[in-house]
NUBA-132374 format. One record per residue: residue number from 1; residue in one letter; chain; x, y, z of N, C-alpha, C in turn. Coordinates in steps of 0.02 Angstrom, whole numbers, padded with zeros to 5 digits. Layout:
% residues N
REC   n res chain  neast nnorth    nup caeast canorth   caup  ceast cnorth    cup
REC NUM   A     A      X      Y      Z      X       Y      Z      X      Y      Z
...
***
This chain:
% residues 336
REC   n res chain  neast nnorth    nup caeast canorth   caup  ceast cnorth    cup
REC   1   M     A  00040 -00060  00000  00000   00000  00000  00042  00063  00000
REC   2   A     A  00108  00055 -00004  00152   00113  00001  00137  00163 -00054
REC   3   Q     A  00126  00225 -00036  00112   00278 -00083  00175  00319 -00097
REC   4   G     A  00219  00323 -00049  00279   00363 -00056  00309  00378  00012
REC   5   F     A  00358  00421  00012  00393   00437  00075  00388  00511  00093
REC   6   T     A  00367  00553  00045  00365   00625  00057  00294  00651  00052
REC   7   P     A  00258  00654  00109  00188   00677  00106  00183  00750  00088
REC   8   I     A  00132  00767  00048  00119   00836  00029  00044  00848  00032
REC   9   V     A  00026  00910  00046 -00044   00931  00045 -00047  00997  00009
REC  10   E     A -00099  01007 -00030 -00104   01068 -00070 -00175  01095 -00067
REC  11   F     A -00181  01159 -00056 -00246   01192 -00056 -00253  01235 -00119
REC  12   Y     A -00314  01240 -00144 -00328   01285 -00200 -00393  01322 -00185
REC  13   G     A -00405  01376 -00223 -00465   01416 -00211 -00450  01475 -00166
REC  14   A     A -00500  01493 -00124 -00495   01552 -00082 -00436  01547 -00033
REC  15   N     A -00396  01599 -00030 -00340   01603  00018 -00289  01546  00010
REC  16   A     A -00284  01519 -00051 -00241   01461 -00061 -00168  01476 -00044
REC  17   A     A -00144  01534 -00065 -00073   01551 -00053 -00059  01555  00022
REC  18   L     A -00104  01587  00059 -00095   01594  00131 -00096  01526  00165
REC  19   L     A -00143  01483  00146 -00149   01417  00177 -00088  01374  00163
REC  20   N     A -00065  01374  00101 -00007   01333  00083  00057  01356  00117
REC  21   Q     A  00062  01422  00128  00124   01449  00158  00125  01443  00234
REC  22   R     A  00067  01448  00267  00067   01453  00340  00036  01393  00376
REC  23   L     A  00023  01339  00340 -00008   01280  00370  00040  01247  00420
REC  24   M     A  00013  01229  00478  00052   01193  00529  00024  01123  00542
REC  25   H     A -00042  01116  00538 -00075   01053  00552 -00140  01050  00512
REC  26   W     A -00157  00992  00487 -00220   00984  00452 -00252  00917  00468
REC  27   S     A -00318  00916  00466 -00357   00855  00478 -00418  00856  00433
REC  28   H     A -00428  00801  00396 -00485   00795  00351 -00525  00733  00371
REC  29   T     A -00587  00744  00391 -00633   00689  00408 -00678  00675  00350
REC  30   D     A -00672  00615  00322 -00713   00592  00265 -00764  00543  00293
REC  31   A     A -00827  00565  00297 -00879   00526  00329 -00928  00498  00279
REC  32   A     A -00963  00444  00299 -01012   00412  00255 -01080  00444  00264
REC  33   G     A -01125  00428  00216 -01194   00451  00220 -01199  00526  00216
REC  34   I     A -01247  00555  00255 -01257   00627  00252 -01214  00664  00303
REC  35   E     A -01173  00627  00339 -01127   00661  00386 -01081  00708  00347
REC  36   T     A -01071  00767  00374 -01033   00818  00339 -00958  00805  00342
REC  37   D     A -00926  00805  00283 -00853   00802  00282 -00826  00865  00315
REC  38   R     A -00770  00859  00350 -00745   00914  00391 -00670  00923  00381
REC  39   L     A -00649  00985  00376 -00579   01003  00368 -00559  01049  00425
REC  40   E     A -00507  01031  00461 -00482   01073  00516 -00409  01091  00503
REC  41   L     A -00394  01155  00508 -00327   01180  00493 -00301  01223  00550
REC  42   T     A -00236  01220  00560 -00202   01265  00607 -00149  01303  00568
REC  43   L     A -00154  01370  00570 -00108   01413  00534 -00065  01454  00581
REC  44   N     A -00005  01467  00561  00039   01514  00596  00025  01584  00569
REC  45   I     A -00001  01629  00611 -00019   01696  00587  00027  01750  00615
REC  46   E     A  00086  01730  00637  00135   01779  00660  00149  01830  00604
REC  47   G     A  00142  01895  00619  00157   01946  00571  00100  01967  00527
REC  48   L     A  00042  01933  00532 -00016   01952  00492 -00057  02006  00528
REC  49   D     A -00081  02055  00489 -00122   02107  00519 -00196  02086  00524
REC  50   G     A -00220  02051  00473 -00290   02032  00472 -00299  01956  00473
REC  51   L     A -00361  01935  00464 -00377   01864  00464 -00407  01844  00396
REC  52   P     A -00398  01782  00375 -00430   01760  00313 -00505  01768  00316
REC  53   T     A -00536  01784  00261 -00608   01793  00260 -00643  01725  00261
REC  54   L     A -00708  01727  00272 -00748   01665  00272 -00779  01653  00203
REC  55   N     A -00762  01693  00154 -00792   01687  00088 -00753  01639  00043
REC  56   G     A -00789  01608 -00004 -00756   01565 -00052 -00746  01494 -00029
REC  57   K     A -00728  01451 -00077 -00718   01380 -00064 -00643  01364 -00059
REC  58   I     A -00628  01317 -00015 -00560   01291 -00008 -00558  01221 -00038
REC  59   G     A -00514  01209 -00085 -00506   01143 -00113 -00446  01108 -00082
REC  60   L     A -00450  01042 -00073 -00397   01004 -00041 -00373  00947 -00085
REC  61   R     A -00307  00942 -00093 -00276   00883 -00124 -00222  00858 -00077
REC  62   A     A -00217  00792 -00071 -00168   00763 -00026 -00135  00702 -00059
REC  63   G     A -00075  00686 -00036 -00041   00628 -00064  00033  00629 -00049
REC  64   Y     A  00072  00603 -00096  00144   00598 -00088  00179  00626 -00150
REC  65   L     A  00238  00654 -00139  00277   00681 -00194  00292  00626 -00246
REC  66   E     A  00304  00565 -00222  00323   00511 -00267  00265  00484 -00308
REC  67   S     A  00204  00486 -00282  00146   00455 -00316  00093  00505 -00337
REC  68   G     A  00099  00568 -00318  00051   00618 -00340 -00004  00633 -00290
REC  69   L     A -00044  00683 -00307 -00097   00707 -00264 -00164  00678 -00283
REC  70   V     A -00209  00672 -00233 -00277   00646 -00244 -00326  00700 -00222
REC  71   E     A -00375  00713 -00264 -00427   00763 -00249 -00470  00740 -00191
REC  72   K     A -00478  00783 -00140 -00518   00765 -00081 -00581  00808 -00073
REC  73   G     A -00594  00854 -00118 -00656   00892 -00115 -00648  00965 -00099
REC  74   E     A -00705  01000 -00098 -00706   01072 -00084 -00744  01085 -00020
REC  75   F     A -00724  01138  00015 -00751   01153  00081 -00764  01228  00088
REC  76   V     A -00811  01244  00133 -00827   01313  00148 -00810  01326  00221
REC  77   V     A -00772  01380  00235 -00753   01396  00304 -00815  01415  00344
REC  78   T     A -00825  01381  00400 -00882   01394  00444 -00862  01422  00512
REC  79   Q     A -00798  01417  00529 -00776   01441  00594 -00702  01457  00592
REC  80   R     A -00684  01513  00624 -00613   01530  00632 -00601  01553  00703
REC  81   T     A -00548  01529  00733 -00533   01544  00803 -00461  01568  00810
REC  82   P     A -00450  01633  00818 -00382   01658  00828 -00358  01643  00899
REC  83   V     A -00294  01628  00905 -00263   01614  00970 -00203  01659  00979
REC  84   L     A -00197  01688  01038 -00140   01732  01054 -00089  01694  01096
REC  85   F     A -00026  01700  01079  00030   01668  01116  00021  01592  01120
REC  86   P     A  00043  01554  01070  00071   01580  01008  00017  01603  00959
REC  87   M     A  00036  01644  00911 -00012   01671  00863 -00032  01616  00814
REC  88   R     A -00092  01591  00823 -00117   01537  00782 -00189  01553  00760
REC  89   L     A -00210  01522  00706 -00279   01528  00684 -00306  01458  00670
REC  90   M     A -00358  01439  00707 -00391   01374  00696 -00450  01385  00648
REC  91   I     A -00452  01347  00595 -00504   01353  00545 -00542  01287  00540
REC  92   V     A -00608  01291  00539 -00651   01233  00527 -00690  01247  00463
REC  93   A     A -00689  01199  00417 -00727   01205  00355 -00765  01140  00344
REC  94   T     A -00824  01146  00314 -00865   01087  00300 -00875  01081  00225
REC  95   A     A -00895  01021  00203 -00903   01008  00132 -00947  01061  00101
REC  96   A     A -00929  01084  00041 -00960   01141  00010 -01037  01140  00008
REC  97   P     A -01070  01083 -00005 -01143   01084 -00007 -01175  01101  00060
REC  98   F     A -01139  01097  00115 -01168   01107  00181 -01152  01176  00209
REC  99   S     A -01150  01227  00166 -01136   01294  00190 -01193  01320  00233
REC 100   V     A -01179  01373  00271 -01229   01399  00318 -01291  01423  00282
REC 101   V     A -01282  01457  00225 -01339   01482  00187 -01373  01424  00150
REC 102   D     A -01438  01416  00161 -01475   01360  00131 -01526  01389  00082
REC 103   A     A -01501  01414  00026 -01543   01452 -00021 -01599  01410 -00052
REC 104   T     A -01588  01345 -00062 -01638   01303 -00096 -01683  01265 -00048
REC 105   G     A -01672  01273  00017 -01714   01238  00066 -01696  01165  00074
REC 106   Y     A -01633  01149  00064 -01609   01080  00070 -01621  01052  00140
REC 107   R     A -01615  01095  00191 -01625   01073  00260 -01692  01096  00288
REC 108   Q     A -01736  01121  00246 -01802   01145  00268 -01851  01087  00271
REC 109   R     A -01888  01083  00327 -01937   01030  00335 -01996  01040  00287
REC 110   R     A -02021  00985  00259 -02079   00989  00215 -02115  00922  00214
REC 111   S     A -02176  00922  00190 -02216   00860  00184 -02239  00854  00112
REC 112   A     A -02234  00794  00085 -02254   00782  00016 -02265  00707  00006
REC 113   S     A -02300  00690 -00047 -02312   00620 -00064 -02285  00606 -00134
REC 114   Y     A -02258  00547 -00144 -02228   00529 -00209 -02251  00459 -00229
REC 115   G     A -02257  00449 -00294 -02273   00383 -00320 -02337  00382 -00360
REC 116   P     A -02342  00331 -00404 -02292   00279 -00417 -02231  00307 -00454
REC 117   T     A -02173  00282 -00434 -02110   00306 -00464 -02057  00252 -00453
REC 118   T     A -01996  00269 -00467 -01939   00224 -00453 -01891  00260 -00406
REC 119   L     A -01848  00221 -00374 -01800   00250 -00328 -01754  00300 -00365
REC 120   G     A -01732  00281 -00424 -01689   00325 -00463 -01722  00390 -00482
REC 121   A     A -01784  00385 -00506 -01821   00446 -00527 -01835  00492 -00468
REC 122   L     A -01853  00463 -00411 -01868   00504 -00352 -01804  00537 -00326
REC 123   F     A -01750  00500 -00326 -01686   00530 -00304 -01666  00588 -00349
REC 124   R     A -01674  00578 -00414 -01656   00632 -00461 -01700  00693 -00450
REC 125   Q     A -01764  00682 -00438 -01810   00737 -00426 -01790  00777 -00364
REC 126   L     A -01772  00741 -00311 -01756   00775 -00248 -01691  00814 -00251
REC 127   V     A -01640  00786 -00281 -01575   00819 -00279 -01568  00873 -00334
REC 128   S     A -01603  00863 -00390 -01597   00911 -00445 -01624  00980 -00426
REC 129   R     A -01676  00981 -00384 -01704   01046 -00365 -01658  01086 -00319
REC 130   H     A -01605  01055 -00297 -01556   01091 -00256 -01491  01104 -00295
REC 131   G     A -01494  01093 -00360 -01437   01111 -00402 -01384  01058 -00409
REC 132   Y     A -01396  00997 -00384 -01346   00944 -00390 -01356  00905 -00454
REC 133   S     A -01302  00874 -00476 -01305   00828 -00533 -01308  00757 -00506
REC 134   P     A -01365  00722 -00514 -01373   00656 -00483 -01334  00601 -00518
REC 135   R     A -01310  00553 -00479 -01279   00492 -00505 -01310  00433 -00467
REC 136   V     A -01339  00386 -00504 -01374   00330 -00474 -01345  00264 -00498
REC 137   A     A -01331  00219 -00452 -01305   00152 -00470 -01359  00115 -00510
REC 138   P     A -01339  00080 -00563 -01388   00045 -00606 -01433 -00003 -00567
REC 139   A     A -01406 -00037 -00517 -01446  -00085 -00479 -01501 -00053 -00439
REC 140   L     A -01495  00012 -00424 -01545   00048 -00384 -01593  00088 -00427
REC 141   E     A -01573  00101 -00489 -01611   00146 -00532 -01684  00127 -00539
REC 142   G     A -01698  00064 -00553 -01766   00044 -00571 -01809  00016 -00515
REC 143   I     A -01787  00020 -00452 -01826  -00007 -00397 -01893  00030 -00393
REC 144   A     A -01947 -00008 -00395 -02014   00023 -00397 -02036  00047 -00328
REC 145   I     A -02065  00105 -00326 -02094   00133 -00265 -02166  00153 -00281
REC 146   A     A -02213  00116 -00254 -02284   00130 -00268 -02305  00195 -00236
REC 147   H     A -02285  00205 -00174 -02304   00267 -00138 -02259  00275 -00077
REC 148   I     A -02238  00336 -00065 -02200   00351 -00005 -02212  00423  00016
REC 149   D     A -02215  00435  00080 -02229   00502  00107 -02166  00533  00138
REC 150   Q     A -02157  00596  00125 -02107   00637  00159 -02145  00676  00212
REC 151   S     A -02134  00659  00275 -02175   00685  00329 -02136  00733  00374
REC 152   N     A -02145  00797  00364 -02113   00849  00405 -02039  00835  00414
REC 153   E     A -02004  00821  00359 -01932   00809  00361 -01899  00844  00302
REC 154   S     A -01838  00863  00311 -01801   00898  00259 -01785  00850  00202
REC 155   D     A -01771  00878  00143 -01750   00836  00087 -01686  00798  00106
REC 156   M     A -01641  00830  00144 -01580   00797  00165 -01596  00734  00206
REC 157   A     A -01643  00740  00253 -01661   00683  00295 -01700  00631  00256
REC 158   F     A -01744  00653  00211 -01785   00607  00171 -01741  00566  00124
REC 159   I     A -01693  00598  00092 -01647   00563  00048 -01608  00510  00087
REC 160   S     A -01587  00527  00147 -01551   00479  00189 -01596  00420  00208
REC 161   R     A -01659  00434  00223 -01705   00380  00242 -01718  00334  00182
REC 162   L     A -01725  00363  00123 -01734   00322  00063 -01675  00274  00054
REC 163   A     A -01615  00300  00063 -01555   00259  00055 -01555  00201  00105
REC 164   R     A -01572  00216  00168 -01573   00163  00219 -01625  00109  00203
REC 165   L     A -01682  00130  00176 -01735   00081  00161 -01710  00028  00112
REC 166   Y     A -01667  00048  00066 -01645   00002  00014 -01571 -00016  00021
REC 167   S     A -01545 -00011  00083 -01477  -00031  00098 -01426  00002  00051
REC 168   A     A -01437  00066  00038 -01393   00103 -00007 -01357  00158  00033
REC 169   V     A -01311  00192  00000 -01277   00249  00030 -01285  00308 -00017
REC 170   T     A -01288  00367  00012 -01296   00428 -00028 -01260  00486  00004
REC 171   K     A -01232  00528 -00039 -01194   00585 -00013 -01177  00634 -00069
REC 172   P     A -01180  00700 -00053 -01158   00749 -00102 -01082  00754 -00103
REC 173   F     A -01055  00767 -00162 -00983   00778 -00169 -00973  00833 -00221
REC 174   N     A -00953  00892 -00198 -00948   00951 -00241 -01015  00961 -00276
REC 175   E     A -01018  00959 -00343 -01082   00972 -00377 -01122  00909 -00389
REC 176   L     A -01095  00851 -00370 -01129   00787 -00381 -01166  00764 -00319
REC 177   Y     A -01218  00722 -00330 -01252   00688 -00275 -01260  00616 -00297
REC 178   V     A -01230  00570 -00258 -01224   00500 -00280 -01267  00455 -00237
REC 179   L     A -01301  00408 -00270 -01339   00355 -00237 -01309  00289 -00260
REC 180   A     A -01279  00252 -00213 -01243   00191 -00232 -01260  00134 -00184
REC 181   E     A -01244  00073 -00204 -01254   00015 -00161 -01202  00016 -00105
REC 182   A     A -01223 -00003 -00045 -01177  -00006  00011 -01124 -00058 -00002
REC 183   G     A -01061 -00040  00013 -01007  -00088  00006 -00980 -00096 -00064
REC 184   Q     A -01006 -00058 -00112 -00982  -00062 -00180 -00925 -00012 -00191
REC 185   A     A -00880 -00030 -00236 -00820   00011 -00247 -00835  00071 -00291
REC 186   K     A -00873  00117 -00264 -00889   00178 -00300 -00868  00237 -00259
REC 187   S     A -00832  00282 -00289 -00815   00344 -00254 -00875  00390 -00258
REC 188   L     A -00875  00442 -00218 -00931   00489 -00218 -00934  00529 -00282
REC 189   S     A -00881  00531 -00320 -00882   00567 -00383 -00909  00524 -00439
REC 190   G     A -00927  00461 -00423 -00954   00417 -00474 -00900  00378 -00510
REC 191   Q     A -00837  00391 -00496 -00782   00355 -00528 -00767  00291 -00489
REC 192   L     A -00741  00241 -00524 -00722   00180 -00491 -00665  00194 -00442
REC 193   L     A -00674  00170 -00381 -00623   00179 -00329 -00589  00112 -00317
REC 194   P     A -00524  00106 -00328 -00492   00041 -00320 -00494  00017 -00247
REC 195   E     A -00499 -00048 -00239 -00493  -00076 -00171 -00424 -00058 -00143
REC 196   V     A -00424 -00035 -00082 -00360  -00017 -00050 -00337 -00077 -00008
REC 197   R     A -00279 -00102 -00023 -00251  -00160  00012 -00201 -00136  00065
REC 198   L     A -00207 -00164  00124 -00161  -00148  00178 -00122 -00210  00198
REC 199   S     A -00058 -00201  00210 -00016  -00256  00233  00021 -00234  00296
REC 200   V     A  00031 -00282  00341  00070  -00269  00402  00141 -00292  00389
REC 201   T     A  00189 -00248  00401  00259  -00266  00389  00285 -00315  00443
REC 202   D     A  00339 -00350  00427  00368  -00397  00476  00394 -00360  00537
REC 203   D     A  00418 -00299  00527  00446  -00259  00582  00396 -00204  00600
REC 204   N     A  00337 -00225  00623  00283  -00177  00638  00289 -00154  00710
REC 205   R     A  00316 -00095  00720  00325  -00069  00787  00318  00007  00788
REC 206   P     A  00298  00035  00845  00290   00108  00850  00355  00144  00833
REC 207   G     A  00347  00201  00801  00405   00241  00782  00424  00232  00709
REC 208   E     A  00405  00174  00680  00419   00163  00610  00365  00197  00567
REC 209   Q     A  00385  00223  00509  00337   00256  00465  00281  00209  00444
REC 210   S     A  00296  00145  00437  00247   00097  00412  00205  00065  00468
REC 211   F     A  00212  00090  00529  00177   00059  00586  00102  00061  00578
REC 212   I     A  00070  00004  00592 -00003  -00003  00589 -00027 -00033  00654
REC 213   T     A -00080 -00004  00681 -00113  -00033  00740 -00187 -00039  00725
REC 214   A     A -00220 -00089  00754 -00290  -00101  00739 -00326 -00131  00799
REC 215   K     A -00392 -00121  00801 -00434  -00150  00853 -00499 -00173  00821
REC 216   L     A -00518 -00235  00837 -00580  -00263  00811 -00632 -00264  00866
REC 217   D     A -00688 -00231  00853 -00743  -00229  00900 -00799 -00273  00873
REC 218   E     A -00807 -00332  00903 -00859  -00378  00880 -00917 -00377  00929
REC 219   K     A -00972 -00348  00907 -01031  -00347  00949 -01060 -00417  00953
REC 220   S     A -01105 -00427  01000 -01138  -00492  01005 -01173 -00507  00940
REC 221   R     A -01171 -00569  00921 -01203  -00589  00858 -01276 -00568  00857
REC 222   S     A -01298 -00544  00799 -01367  -00522  00793 -01414 -00580  00809
REC 223   K     A -01466 -00564  00847 -01515  -00616  00863 -01561 -00630  00805
REC 224   Y     A -01556 -00589  00752 -01599  -00598  00694 -01561 -00629  00636
REC 225   Q     A -01590 -00681  00606 -01562  -00713  00547 -01607 -00702  00486
REC 226   G     A -01663 -00669  00498 -01710  -00656  00444 -01748 -00592  00457
REC 227   C     A -01789 -00573  00408 -01826  -00510  00415 -01895 -00516  00384
REC 228   R     A -01945 -00486  00416 -02014  -00485  00390 -02036 -00413  00377
REC 229   A     A -02069 -00403  00320 -02097  -00338  00303 -02169 -00349  00278
REC 230   S     A -02213 -00305  00297 -02284  -00312  00278 -02302 -00265  00222
REC 231   W     A -02354 -00284  00184 -02381  -00240  00131 -02456 -00250  00128
REC 232   W     A -02490 -00199  00103 -02563  -00200  00101 -02588 -00224  00033
REC 233   D     A -02624 -00280  00034 -02654  -00308 -00026 -02724 -00279 -00033
REC 234   A     A -02730 -00227 -00074 -02794  -00191 -00081 -02848 -00236 -00111
REC 235   S     A -02830 -00278 -00159 -02881  -00320 -00191 -02911 -00370 -00143
REC 236   A     A -02869 -00395 -00097 -02894  -00444 -00047 -02918 -00410  00016
REC 237   G     A -02900 -00346  00024 -02921  -00309  00083 -02887 -00333  00147
REC 238   K     A -02825 -00354  00142 -02790  -00376  00203 -02715 -00366  00197
REC 239   Q     A -02683 -00370  00254 -02611  -00361  00258 -02576 -00427  00245
REC 240   R     A -02523 -00425  00204 -02484  -00485  00190 -02412 -00473  00213
REC 241   V     A -02375 -00528  00223 -02308  -00524  00250 -02259 -00560  00204
REC 242   V     A -02203 -00527  00192 -02147  -00557  00155 -02090 -00570  00203
REC 243   Q     A -02060 -00628  00200 -02004  -00642  00244 -01945 -00667  00204
REC 244   V     A -01885 -00644  00224 -01823  -00666  00192 -01776 -00692  00247
REC 245   G     A -01733 -00739  00229 -01688  -00767  00278 -01721 -00821  00319
REC 246   N     A -01693 -00834  00378 -01716  -00887  00421 -01734 -00860  00490
REC 247   A     A -01772 -00899  00528 -01790  -00880  00596 -01728 -00878  00640
REC 248   P     A -01726 -00835  00691 -01778  -00787  00711 -01780 -00726  00665
REC 249   F     A -01842 -00700  00656 -01853  -00645  00610 -01859 -00578  00646
REC 250   K     A -01833 -00526  00614 -01845  -00458  00636 -01906 -00432  00598
REC 251   T     A -01955 -00406  00633 -02016  -00380  00601 -02012 -00305  00596
REC 252   L     A -02017 -00280  00534 -02014  -00208  00523 -02082 -00176  00534
REC 253   R     A -02083 -00117  00564 -02145  -00085  00582 -02179 -00051  00522
REC 254   Q     A -02140 -00028  00475 -02170   00008  00418 -02210 -00039  00374
REC 255   R     A -02262 -00012  00342 -02302  -00051  00295 -02285 -00028  00224
REC 256   C     A -02269 -00076  00181 -02251  -00061  00112 -02313 -00061  00068
REC 257   Q     A -02305 -00036  00007 -02362  -00029 -00039 -02376 -00093 -00079
REC 258   N     A -02325 -00134 -00090 -02335  -00195 -00129 -02282 -00246 -00110
REC 259   E     A -02288 -00306 -00138 -02244  -00361 -00120 -02171 -00347 -00141
REC 260   T     A -02163 -00317 -00200 -02096  -00302 -00224 -02059 -00255 -00178
REC 261   E     A -02094 -00202 -00156 -02063  -00154 -00111 -02048 -00186 -00044
REC 262   A     A -02094 -00227 -00018 -02084  -00259  00046 -02024 -00305  00045
REC 263   R     A -02016 -00343 -00009 -01958  -00388 -00014 -01893 -00349 -00018
REC 264   A     A -01892 -00295 -00057 -01831  -00255 -00063 -01811 -00224  00004
REC 265   V     A -01861 -00199  00041 -01847  -00169  00106 -01822 -00221  00156
REC 266   A     A -01853 -00281  00156 -01832  -00334  00202 -01762 -00358  00187
REC 267   E     A -01746 -00366  00123 -01678  -00388  00104 -01626 -00336  00123
REC 268   G     A -01643 -00272  00113 -01597  -00219  00131 -01583 -00216  00205
REC 269   E     A -01635 -00225  00246 -01627  -00224  00318 -01586 -00283  00342
REC 270   L     A -01595 -00341  00311 -01558  -00401  00331 -01483 -00392  00316
REC 271   R     A -01468 -00361  00258 -01398  -00348  00242 -01368 -00298  00292
REC 272   R     A -01406 -00247  00310 -01381  -00197  00356 -01366 -00227  00424
REC 273   V     A -01410 -00270  00449 -01399  -00302  00514 -01336 -00345  00512
REC 274   G     A -01326 -00380  00457 -01266  -00422  00451 -01202 -00383  00452
REC 275   R     A -01202 -00324  00421 -01141  -00284  00418 -01124 -00250  00484
REC 276   E     A -01174 -00235  00525 -01163  -00193  00583 -01133 -00230  00643
REC 277   N     A -01124 -00295  00638 -01098  -00332  00695 -01025 -00319  00709
REC 278   L     A -00987 -00303  00656 -00915  -00296  00663 -00893 -00224  00649
REC 279   K     A -00846 -00200  00689 -00817  -00134  00678 -00741 -00139  00687
REC 280   L     A -00705 -00115  00637 -00632  -00119  00638 -00603 -00048  00639
REC 281   L     A -00557 -00036  00686 -00524   00029  00692 -00450  00020  00675
REC 282   I     A -00425  00058  00628 -00356   00051  00605 -00323  00120  00603
REC 283   D     A -00261  00122  00628 -00219   00182  00619 -00159  00160  00577
REC 284   C     A -00150  00193  00520 -00099   00171  00473 -00065  00231  00439
REC 285   P     A -00011  00218  00402  00019   00273  00364 -00032  00305  00318
REC 286   G     A -00026  00370  00308 -00075   00406  00268 -00082  00378  00198
REC 287   N     A -00144  00369  00176 -00158   00344  00109 -00217  00384  00081
REC 288   P     A -00206  00428  00032 -00260   00471  00007 -00314  00433 -00030
REC 289   L     A -00301  00369 -00048 -00352   00330 -00083 -00405  00303 -00035
REC 290   L     A -00391  00304  00030 -00440   00282  00079 -00497  00334  00081
REC 291   A     A -00559  00310  00072 -00616   00356  00071 -00677  00322  00098
REC 292   A     A -00720  00359  00131 -00783   00332  00156 -00824  00304  00098
REC 293   E     A -00857  00248  00109 -00896   00209  00061 -00852  00165  00016
REC 294   G     A -00785  00171  00023 -00741   00129 -00016 -00729  00062  00017
REC 295   L     A -00688  00021 -00016 -00674  -00047  00009 -00602 -00052  00032
REC 296   L     A -00592 -00089  00086 -00527  -00102  00114 -00515 -00177  00115
REC 297   V     A -00456 -00198  00092 -00439  -00269  00091 -00378 -00280  00136
REC 298   L     A -00385 -00324  00185 -00330  -00342  00230 -00304 -00411  00208
REC 299   D     A -00240 -00414  00190 -00212  -00475  00162 -00189 -00525  00214
REC 300   E     A -00149 -00575  00192 -00129  -00630  00236 -00081 -00608  00292
REC 301   S     A -00053 -00548  00287 -00008  -00525  00339 -00047 -00507  00403
REC 302   W     A -00112 -00503  00398 -00154  -00487  00455 -00177 -00551  00490
REC 303   P     A -00197 -00546  00554 -00226  -00605  00587 -00287 -00630  00547
REC 304   S     A -00299 -00694  00550 -00351  -00724  00509 -00420 -00694  00522
REC 305   Y     A -00433 -00673  00585 -00498  -00646  00602 -00508 -00574  00578
REC 306   M     A -00455 -00544  00550 -00461  -00477  00522 -00456 -00477  00446
REC 307   Q     A -00433 -00531  00417 -00422  -00534  00345 -00488 -00527  00306
REC 308   G     A -00481 -00502  00244 -00540  -00498  00202 -00559 -00427  00183
REC 309   R     A -00620 -00420  00157 -00645  -00356  00131 -00687 -00321  00184
REC 310   W     A -00677 -00256  00190 -00713  -00215  00238 -00741 -00153  00204
REC 311   S     A -00797 -00130  00228 -00828  -00069  00202 -00808 -00010  00246
REC 312   I     A -00777  00040  00216 -00752   00098  00254 -00809  00145  00271
REC 313   K     A -00818  00158  00335 -00870   00204  00359 -00844  00275  00368
REC 314   Q     A -00783  00282  00391 -00754   00348  00402 -00678  00344  00399
REC 315   V     A -00647  00396  00373 -00575   00402  00374 -00557  00471  00398
REC 316   V     A -00510  00476  00445 -00483   00540  00467 -00410  00543  00446
REC 317   H     A -00395  00587  00399 -00327   00597  00376 -00297  00656  00415
REC 318   V     A -00236  00647  00440 -00204   00698  00481 -00133  00710  00456
REC 319   G     A -00115  00773  00451 -00046   00791  00433 -00017  00836  00486
REC 320   D     A  00040  00816  00514  00070   00853  00570  00146  00842  00568
REC 321   P     A  00185  00895  00581  00258   00887  00580  00283  00833  00629
REC 322   A     A  00249  00825  00685  00272   00778  00737  00256  00706  00718
REC 323   T     A  00196  00693  00692  00174   00625  00679  00176  00607  00605
REC 324   G     A  00185  00656  00561  00184   00643  00490  00113  00638  00463
REC 325   Y     A  00105  00600  00411  00040   00591  00377  00012  00523  00398
REC 326   R     A -00045  00523  00432 -00076   00462  00456 -00150  00460  00437
REC 327   S     A -00178  00400  00432 -00249   00391  00418 -00279  00345  00471
REC 328   S     A -00335  00367  00500 -00372   00326  00549 -00437  00303  00516
REC 329   I     A -00446  00237  00513 -00502   00208  00477 -00552  00177  00524
REC 330   T     A -00616  00188  00511 -00670   00151  00543 -00706  00112  00488
REC 331   A     A -00708  00046  00494 -00737   00004  00442 -00785 -00047  00472
REC 332   G     A -00832 -00069  00431 -00880  -00119  00452 -00873 -00182  00411
REC 333   G     A -00896 -00238  00439 -00892  -00301  00403 -00941 -00302  00345
REC 334   L     A -00924 -00340  00294 -00966  -00347  00235 -01004 -00412  00237
REC 335   S     A -01069 -00408  00221 -01109  -00469  00217 -01123 -00487  00145
REC 336   I     A -01090 -00450  00099 -01102  -00462  00028 -01037 -00482 -00006
***
């Protein structure tokens, strides 16, 4: 997984020259779902008369001199904290779509009804009205939705709920808004993201640049091996139940509009339950290819109970003169 030996970070956009010249510490949190990506910077402001403005977007690229830079997205400054003795400026920026001004009502609560439609069509309708360019995974595009209500919830929350119903992931990235299958190797920009392979060196010890540490958190095995979802059969005038998997079953409270929708929802929930039992925490040398929603592969150099493919939930990339460039990964087990 070695990317190089000389880590570099580069900013572009608003105040790029100042950031590149005076940066002391940086941290980029790449989160899954609708959680906001976050950029935290510490600048040396000795000798400056004023402070950087809050206007404009900050772009981030990170990587190594030997292997090149990787685009990590654009951010809007939401907080700045000057510190006296030593003269420092702490900056917090969030992913560009989540700026304080909500001109299109993305976070405004509303109620509406939709259907008959498809998951892809509904997703495109919701995100397009906020100026995003939608990207939908082919497997999710044609899923039928007979009827669904948006009940006093923002489009941001409703989109997230739709994704959970069908065991998908969704997130804005710059001008794009992506709906993809959970655990699939898709970056948020819609480009194929290669599986990132990690190896543990023979001389794995603290102080070495290649040092890796990890912790596996295995929750108690799920008591559910199957899932039941109900739907209303209007022609027969009664409620019917679809079940997937084996007993014991988890019974979902929501009522679906038809058998197809009920089966899709039940299968999605069963996959979600299977993935959530395992959580892996890894601290490793910085790797800009590590990204939330991407895939991580641990090879034979790892203990047998950690080997295999993992779905990345969050990555925190940190650059600091004392510790160098490091990545902290939170990943979940894959049931697919």
